[in-house]
N, C-alpha and C positions, 0 to 999 in steps of 0.2 A: 533548531530543535533536532534531537537525535531520534531517528526513526528505527533504530535497531531494537530488535526484540530477542534475537536468537541467543540461546544460552552460550556463554563462553565455554571453551573446551574443558576448563577445570571445574565447571559447575556440575555437580552430580545431583540428579533427582533422587528422591527416596527410592529404595530398591523396588518397592511395589509399583512405582510409576514408570520404571524404565522401559518395560515392554510396551506400555501404552504409548510412551513418547516415540519409541521406534515405529510403532504402527502408524502414528500420526505423520512421521517423516516419510514413511512408505506411501501413505495416501497422497502427500504433497508431491513426492517424486513421480507417482503414477500420473498425477495430473500434468506435471511438466512433460512427461513422456508423450502424452496426448497432443501437446503443442508442437512437438517435433514433426518435421515433414512439411510444415507450412513455410511459405517464403520468409526468409530471414529479413529483419528490419534494420535499415541503416541506423546506427545508434552512436551518438557523440558521447564519448566517455571523457569526462572532465578530470584531468590531472590524476591518472591512475599510477601513482608513484609509491605505493606500498604493496606488499605482497597480497593483501586481501583484495584490494580494488582491481589490481591488474589480473590476478588469478580469476576473480569473478567475471570480468569481461571476457577473458579468454575461454573460461569454462562455458559461458553462455554462447560464445561463437562456436566452440567445438560441438555444442548441443544443437547447432543449426538454428538458434533463436534470433541472433542479431549478427549484423556485419559491423564490427566495432571500428569507429574512427577514434583513434587514441590521440588525445590532445594534451600536450604538456612538454616538459623539457625532454627532447628526443634522446639525448645521450643518457639521461638518467633512466628513462623508460627502457631503453635497450639494455643497459647494464643490469637493471632489475630482472628483465626477462632472462638474461644469461644466467644470473644467479639462481633463478627458479628452474632453469632448464627448460624454458618454454620458447617456442619458435614464434617469431613475428613475421615470418615469410608470408607475403601476399596481403598483409594488413596495411592499412593507411595510418601513418603517423603524421600528425600536424604539430609543428613546433610552436610552443608557447613558453615564454620564459618563466612563468610562475603560475600559481593556482588562480589568481584573480584574472589573469589574461586567458587562462584555459577555460574558465567558466564563461567569460564573455565570448570567446570564440565558439564554444559549444552552443551557446544560445543563438549566436548569429547564424551558425550552420543550420540549426533547427528552423529559424525564421525564414531562411532562404529555401527551405524544402530539401536540403541535402541530407538532413538527418530527420528521421521520423520518430525518434525517441531520444531521451537524454538519460545518462547514468552518472551518478555521483562517484567520483574517485576519492582520493585521499585529501579532501578539502572539507571545510565545515559546510554543513547543510545550508546555513544562512548565506554563505558566500555564493553558492550555486543558485539559490532561490532569488537572491538579489539581482544576479545577472539575468535571470529569466524575467523578473519584473521590469528590469531596465530595457528590455528588448520589446519595442512596440509590436513587432510582428508576431509575438507569442501571446499577446494579451487577448482575452476573450471577455464576454460579458459576465463570466462566472468568477467567483472567488476560487482560488486554488485550495485544494484540501488533500489530505493523505488518507488512504484507505488500506488497512491491514486485511489480508486474507489469511485466515487461521483454520488449520485443520486441528480440531480439538478432540482428543480421544473419546470423551464422554458424549460428544454431540454427533449426530449421524450425517451431517453435511457441513460443507465449509461455512464459516461465519465471516462476514465483512464487518469490521469495527472502524468507525470513523467519528471524529477526527482526533487522533491521538498524537499528532506530530507537528501540525502547522498552525492552526487557529487556536489561540489561547483561551479566549472567552467570547465565543461567537454570539452575535445577536441573532434575532429571529431570521432576518433576511440572509445572513451568512449561513445559518443552519439550513435554510432552504437550498442554497447552492451546494453545501456539503452533501445534502441528501441527494440532490440531482446527480452529482458526480458519482456517488455510490450506486445509484440506480443504473447509471450508464455502465459502470463496471459489471454489475450483476448481469445486465443484458449481454454484455460481451462474453461473460462466462457461461451464457446459455440459460440463464434463469429468466424466463419470459415475463413473469410478474412477481418480482421479489417481495417478500413480506418484511416490512420494516417495523422494528420495535424502537420507539422513541423512549429512551431510558430516563428515569428519575429515581428518587429514593422511594417514592410511593406511586400508587396507581390511581390516585384521585387528584383532581385539579384543585389547587389551593394557592392563593396569592402569596402565601408565606414561602413558597418554594417556586421561584421564577421559572425553573425548567419545566414545571408542570404546565404553566401557562403557554410556554413556547410549544410544548408537545400538542396541546389542544389546538393552538393556532395552526400548526403544521398540518394536522389532520383536517382542519377546515379548509386550508389551502388546497389540499388534495381533493376534497369534496367539490371545490369550485374550479377544478381543472388547472390550478396554478402549479401543481406538482403532479406529474403523470407517470405512468409506467410501473406503478407499484401499489401494493396494499399497505396502508399505514395504520398503526394503532399506537396510542400513547396518551398520557404517560403510563409506562409499565415499569415496575421494578425489575431488576435483572432476573430474579427467580421466575417471575411470570413470563418473561420474554423467552426463556429457554426451557421451561418446564410446564407442560400442559397440566400436570397433576397439581403443581403449586397454584396455577390459575384456577383450576377447578375448586380447590379447597377454599380459595378466596372469593369464589362466586363470580369470576371474571368471564364474561362471554366475549370471545375474541377469536377471529380466524388467524391472528398472528401469534398469540400466546402459545409458547411451546414449540413453535415452528418457524422462528425468525430466520431470515437470511441475512439481514442487515441490522446491526445495533448502532443506533445514532446516540452518541453520548452527550451529556450536557456541556462538557468543556474538556479542554486538553488534559487537565489533571486527572479527571475521572477516566478518560479514555486510555491514557498512558498507564495508569495503575491497573485498569481492567485487563488490558492487553498483556502486560507483563505478568500479571497473576495467572492468566491462562497459559502463558508460556512457561513460567518458572515452576508453578505449583501443579498445573494440570497437564504439563507435557505437550502443549500445542506446538505445531510446526507453523511457522509464519513467513510471510513475504509481504511486500507492500509497494504501492505506487502512488504518485501524486497526479491528480487530474485537475482540469480546470484551465490549463494552458493549452496552446495549440498542439502540443505534443505531450505524451506521458513522460513522467520522470521517475526513474528507479532510484530510490534512496537506499544505499547500502552502507554498511558499517564494518569496521574491523572486527567487531564482536559477532557478526553474522557467520553462520556456517556456510560452507560452500554450496550446500543445497539451497539454502535460503537466498543467497545472492543470485543463483541461477533462476530460482523461482520468481524473484522480483523482476529479473530481465524478461522472463516469460510473460509476466503480467504486462510490462511495458510494451513488449512486442505484440501481444494480443490486441491492445488498444491502438498501437501505432500503425497497424496494418488495416484498421477499419477506415472506411471513407469518412 
């Protein structure tokens, strides 16, 4: 799956939204600046063999977020760095003949504790994720899931949207793990008790819409202590999750409505469309990370802005340095 959200350079928002988009980028950059000054995290970068992936790793290193371990064809990486006018002095390069071998080596280094985070280079997301799944030392009891962190101009605080990149049609137990991963990230970001809106098309429970049944079950799981560390409510339609006024008009009494920190979507299609709409139409600034393995994984894309790539590395570093 492609976890990219950032607008390509040739994509122009409507004129009225450009200032809002710039403000969202500034909010994200300010958050990344807060992450600087902390110990950088050793990060295995799998096959950084195009401009975007190598620049992203080097930019994150320059920001003091990661110590990159560059894994791939050494001559190709050095030639690319020369072309970009970037220095590799003092950095570790680990030779791997092709992307498949680079992914396997990155996963192995993480399993051995030599890397505390992984970063996707110029290889397919599935290729890296398969290498992680094939490495027993990286498995946990949790399903892996991707979480987007979005600064949305019209919303007063960051939103975490999950899962829009890994799990296509998650069942109830998978959604519980997706939720636990997102709660862990919210805690790492300093939100002590995140408010979780479990999204559906409606705010009433009906067997005709399975996602409403899952939402009700997840809330009951939280009541029984099976999911902890957050305040859950659902099903909630998107408007109720982010607008207290919409919830008031509909007569919804909820401590989550209008103040959500986490949006749990019904499936990958809904999450992917929601996240891209926030990015392309609302001017959101985004970054993301995969949790659920022994180490966090930053999934970057050629379409990502430089700021987004660095922010994804910041997310991975934040989680990677936690015990």
